[in-house]
C-alpha positions as CSV (number, residue, x, y, z in Angstrom):
1,P,-49.0,95.3,-9.9
2,K,-47.2,93.6,-7.1
3,V,-43.9,93.0,-8.9
4,L,-41.6,95.0,-11.1
5,I,-39.2,93.1,-13.3
6,I,-36.4,95.0,-15.0
7,C,-34.9,93.2,-18.0
8,G,-31.2,93.6,-18.6
9,S,-29.3,93.5,-21.9
10,G,-30.6,90.7,-24.1
11,L,-33.0,89.5,-21.4
12,G,-36.2,91.2,-22.6
13,G,-37.7,87.8,-23.3
14,I,-38.6,87.7,-19.6
15,S,-41.7,89.7,-20.6
16,N,-42.8,86.6,-22.7
17,T,-43.6,84.8,-19.4
18,L,-46.4,87.3,-18.8
19,E,-49.9,86.1,-19.4
20,G,-53.5,87.3,-19.3
21,E,-54.7,90.5,-20.8
22,L,-51.4,92.1,-21.7
23,L,-50.9,95.9,-21.9
24,E,-47.8,97.2,-23.7
25,I,-46.8,100.9,-23.4
26,P,-43.7,102.3,-25.2
27,Y,-41.6,104.4,-22.9
28,E,-41.9,107.5,-25.2
29,Q,-45.7,107.5,-24.5
30,I,-45.2,107.8,-20.8
31,P,-44.6,111.4,-19.4
32,G,-41.3,111.5,-17.6
33,F,-39.9,108.3,-19.2
34,K,-36.8,108.5,-21.5
35,K,-36.0,105.9,-24.1
36,S,-32.8,103.7,-24.0
37,T,-30.4,104.1,-26.9
38,V,-28.7,100.7,-26.2
39,S,-29.0,97.6,-28.4
40,G,-31.0,94.9,-26.6
41,H,-33.1,97.4,-24.7
42,S,-36.3,97.9,-26.7
43,G,-38.0,100.4,-24.3
44,K,-41.5,99.4,-23.2
45,L,-43.6,98.6,-20.2
46,V,-45.5,95.3,-20.3
47,F,-48.3,94.6,-17.8
48,G,-49.7,91.1,-17.1
49,V,-49.7,88.2,-14.7
50,I,-47.3,85.3,-14.1
51,G,-47.9,81.7,-13.0
52,H,-51.0,79.8,-11.8
53,N,-51.1,82.2,-8.9
54,K,-51.6,85.0,-11.4
55,V,-49.2,87.4,-9.7
56,P,-49.7,90.9,-11.2
57,V,-46.5,92.1,-12.8
58,M,-45.1,95.1,-14.7
59,C,-42.1,94.4,-16.8
60,M,-39.5,97.0,-18.0
61,V,-38.2,95.7,-21.3
62,G,-35.0,97.8,-21.4
63,R,-33.6,100.4,-19.0
64,L,-31.8,103.7,-19.0
65,H,-28.1,104.0,-18.2
66,F,-26.1,106.8,-16.7
67,Y,-23.5,106.5,-19.5
68,E,-26.1,107.3,-22.1
69,G,-26.0,110.9,-20.8
70,Y,-29.1,110.6,-18.6
71,E,-29.2,111.9,-15.1
72,F,-29.7,109.3,-12.3
73,S,-33.1,110.9,-11.7
74,D,-34.1,109.7,-15.2
75,T,-32.7,106.2,-14.7
76,V,-34.7,105.7,-11.5
77,F,-37.9,107.4,-12.5
78,P,-39.5,104.1,-13.4
79,I,-38.8,102.8,-9.9
80,R,-40.6,105.6,-8.2
81,L,-43.5,105.2,-10.6
82,A,-43.7,101.5,-9.8
83,S,-43.8,102.4,-6.1
84,L,-46.7,104.8,-6.6
85,L,-48.5,102.0,-8.5
86,G,-48.3,99.7,-5.5
87,V,-45.3,97.5,-6.4
88,S,-43.7,95.9,-3.3
89,V,-41.1,93.6,-4.9
90,V,-38.5,94.6,-7.5
91,I,-36.6,92.0,-9.5
92,V,-33.6,93.4,-11.3
93,T,-31.6,91.5,-14.0
94,N,-28.4,92.6,-15.8
95,A,-25.6,91.3,-18.0
96,A,-22.3,91.6,-16.2
97,G,-18.6,90.9,-16.5
98,G,-17.1,88.3,-14.2
99,T,-14.2,89.4,-12.1
100,N,-14.2,86.4,-9.7
101,I,-11.7,83.9,-11.0
102,N,-14.3,81.1,-10.5
103,F,-16.9,82.6,-12.8
104,K,-17.4,81.6,-16.4
105,A,-19.5,83.2,-19.2
106,G,-23.0,81.8,-18.9
107,D,-23.0,81.5,-15.1
108,L,-25.6,83.3,-13.0
109,M,-24.9,85.4,-9.9
110,I,-27.5,86.3,-7.2
111,I,-26.4,89.7,-5.9
112,N,-26.1,89.8,-2.1
113,D,-24.3,93.2,-1.9
114,H,-22.8,95.9,-4.0
115,I,-20.0,98.4,-4.3
116,N,-21.3,101.8,-5.7
117,M,-18.2,103.3,-7.1
118,P,-19.9,106.4,-8.7
119,G,-21.8,106.9,-5.4
120,L,-18.5,106.8,-3.4
121,S,-17.3,109.5,-5.9
122,G,-20.3,111.8,-5.4
123,F,-22.6,110.6,-8.1
124,H,-25.5,109.1,-6.1
125,P,-29.2,108.6,-7.1
126,L,-30.4,110.0,-3.8
127,R,-28.2,113.2,-4.0
128,G,-30.2,116.4,-3.6
129,P,-33.4,117.2,-1.7
130,N,-34.9,114.1,-0.1
131,L,-38.2,113.0,-1.4
132,D,-39.8,112.4,2.0
133,K,-43.0,110.8,0.6
134,F,-40.8,107.9,-0.7
135,G,-38.3,107.3,2.1
136,P,-35.8,108.7,4.7
137,R,-32.9,111.0,4.1
138,F,-30.3,108.5,5.2
139,Q,-31.2,105.1,3.8
140,P,-29.5,102.0,5.3
141,L,-28.3,99.5,2.7
142,S,-26.7,96.8,4.7
143,D,-29.8,94.6,3.9
144,A,-30.4,95.9,0.3
145,Y,-30.8,92.4,-1.2
146,D,-33.6,90.5,0.5
147,F,-32.5,87.2,1.9
148,E,-35.8,85.4,1.5
149,L,-36.1,86.4,-2.1
150,R,-32.5,85.2,-2.8
151,K,-33.4,81.9,-1.1
152,L,-36.6,81.6,-3.2
153,F,-34.7,82.2,-6.4
154,F,-32.1,79.6,-5.7
155,N,-34.7,77.0,-4.6
156,S,-36.8,77.7,-7.7
157,A,-33.7,77.0,-9.9
158,K,-33.0,73.8,-8.0
159,D,-36.6,72.6,-8.4
160,L,-36.5,73.3,-12.1
161,K,-33.2,71.4,-12.3
162,I,-31.6,74.2,-14.2
163,N,-28.2,73.0,-15.4
164,R,-26.4,76.3,-15.0
165,K,-23.9,77.3,-12.3
166,I,-25.5,79.8,-9.8
167,H,-23.2,81.9,-7.6
168,E,-23.9,84.5,-5.0
169,G,-21.7,87.6,-4.8
170,V,-21.0,91.3,-4.8
171,Y,-21.8,93.5,-7.8
172,F,-19.5,96.4,-8.6
173,F,-21.2,99.3,-10.2
174,A,-19.1,101.3,-12.7
175,S,-20.5,104.1,-14.8
176,G,-19.2,102.9,-18.2
177,P,-19.5,102.9,-21.1
178,T,-16.0,101.5,-21.6
179,Y,-15.3,98.0,-20.4
180,E,-12.7,97.6,-17.7
181,T,-8.9,97.7,-18.2
182,R,-6.8,94.8,-16.9
183,A,-5.7,96.9,-14.0
184,E,-9.3,97.8,-13.2
185,V,-10.3,94.2,-13.2
186,R,-7.6,93.4,-10.7
187,A,-8.6,96.4,-8.6
188,I,-12.3,95.4,-8.6
189,R,-11.4,91.9,-7.5
190,T,-9.2,93.2,-4.7
191,L,-12.0,95.4,-3.5
192,G,-14.3,92.4,-3.3
193,G,-16.3,92.7,-6.5
194,D,-17.3,89.4,-8.1
195,A,-19.0,90.9,-11.1
196,V,-19.0,94.4,-12.7
197,G,-21.7,96.2,-14.6
198,M,-23.1,99.6,-15.6
199,S,-26.6,99.5,-14.1
200,T,-28.7,98.0,-11.3
201,V,-27.3,99.7,-8.3
202,P,-29.1,103.1,-8.7
203,E,-32.4,101.2,-9.2
204,V,-31.8,99.0,-6.2
205,I,-30.9,102.0,-4.0
206,V,-34.1,103.9,-5.0
207,A,-36.3,100.8,-4.6
208,R,-35.0,100.3,-1.1
209,H,-35.6,104.0,-0.4
210,C,-39.2,103.4,-1.5
211,G,-39.5,100.5,0.9
212,M,-39.6,97.8,-1.7
213,K,-37.9,94.4,-1.4
214,V,-35.2,93.7,-4.0
215,L,-33.9,90.6,-5.8
216,A,-31.1,91.2,-8.2
217,L,-29.5,88.8,-10.7
218,S,-26.4,89.1,-12.9
219,L,-25.9,86.9,-16.0
220,I,-22.2,86.6,-16.5
221,T,-21.7,87.3,-20.2
222,N,-18.0,87.8,-20.3
223,V,-15.0,87.3,-18.0
224,G,-12.7,90.2,-17.3
225,V,-9.1,89.9,-18.4
226,S,-6.7,90.6,-15.6
227,D,-3.3,89.5,-16.9
228,P,-0.9,92.4,-17.3
229,P,-0.4,93.5,-20.9
230,A,2.6,92.5,-22.8
231,S,5.7,94.6,-22.0
232,A,7.4,96.7,-24.6
233,L,10.5,96.7,-22.5
234,D,11.3,93.0,-22.8
235,H,13.3,91.3,-25.6
236,A,10.3,89.9,-27.5
237,P,10.3,90.4,-31.3
238,L,8.5,93.6,-32.4
239,N,6.1,91.5,-34.5
240,Q,4.9,89.6,-31.4
241,K,1.3,90.5,-30.7
242,P,0.3,91.7,-27.2
243,L,-2.2,89.7,-25.1
244,D,-5.7,90.2,-26.5
245,A,-7.6,87.2,-25.2
246,G,-11.0,87.9,-23.9
247,I,-11.6,91.4,-25.2
248,A,-15.2,92.3,-24.3
249,S,-17.8,93.4,-26.7
250,H,-21.5,94.2,-26.5
251,A,-22.1,91.6,-29.2
252,E,-20.6,89.0,-26.9
253,V,-22.8,90.2,-24.1
254,L,-26.0,89.8,-26.2
255,Q,-24.8,86.4,-27.5
256,Y,-24.5,84.9,-24.0
257,A,-27.6,86.7,-22.8
258,N,-29.6,85.1,-25.6
259,M,-28.1,81.6,-24.8
260,A,-29.1,81.9,-21.2
261,A,-32.4,83.8,-21.6
262,L,-34.7,80.8,-21.4
263,D,-33.2,79.6,-18.1
264,V,-33.5,83.1,-16.6
265,Q,-37.1,83.4,-17.8
266,K,-38.0,80.0,-16.2
267,I,-36.4,80.8,-12.8
268,V,-37.8,84.3,-12.6
269,A,-41.3,83.1,-13.5
270,A,-41.1,80.3,-10.9
271,T,-39.9,82.8,-8.3
272,V,-42.6,85.4,-9.0
273,N,-45.3,82.7,-8.9
274,L,-44.4,82.1,-5.3
275,L,-44.7,85.7,-4.2
């Protein structure tokens, strides 16, 4: 395969764009693979081709997350496997919370940079002995997200006349599994994060370490609440409810992912066809 596509929460339908003689392999049948425990991540590899150019693709329907209790080495194992199989381009999708005040649920964001909070705290996917056969000890990441691929994705969406707002911005990686507090949303915004999620960055880092080009996309499925909570020190009646607008849930994430899935599938397929 030339391309690896990683399907985020609720975006497994991307695999439906694959054609030709399809091969499906459940993760549990692959030595070294672990199975995701998260709803919306079915856990299988699908091989096929996309588009009239018949670009060979392997598609991960579901991914592993650090918060599930897996080590980073488990979550990035599929990336290294893809590299050994000859993949040169990785397309990563995810469902994310919007922290940029201009983002709305249902928008798309092409990732052009990231903030790896666990990595800054010592939890890094390249920690430990370097695997020299894949890449260097000290991997530069200033160009982690390929410019030409980002341009290709945006132009594909434009050509398809997709009526959905597409942004470009910085993805903030948090380990999860809790959604962000109001103060954390404000902090992430201050640090320059436009969207926040619990995946993608470890996969991107290892893909770049393996020398593969990366395109990453966030579907904004909820918008982070950043207003301060109601104060118990004011003179409001005791029966007045505190602010609770916009409380995030995984059900909401899957709902918006399902609503946008067809658009994402179309753009990804059009982009892959041009590779």
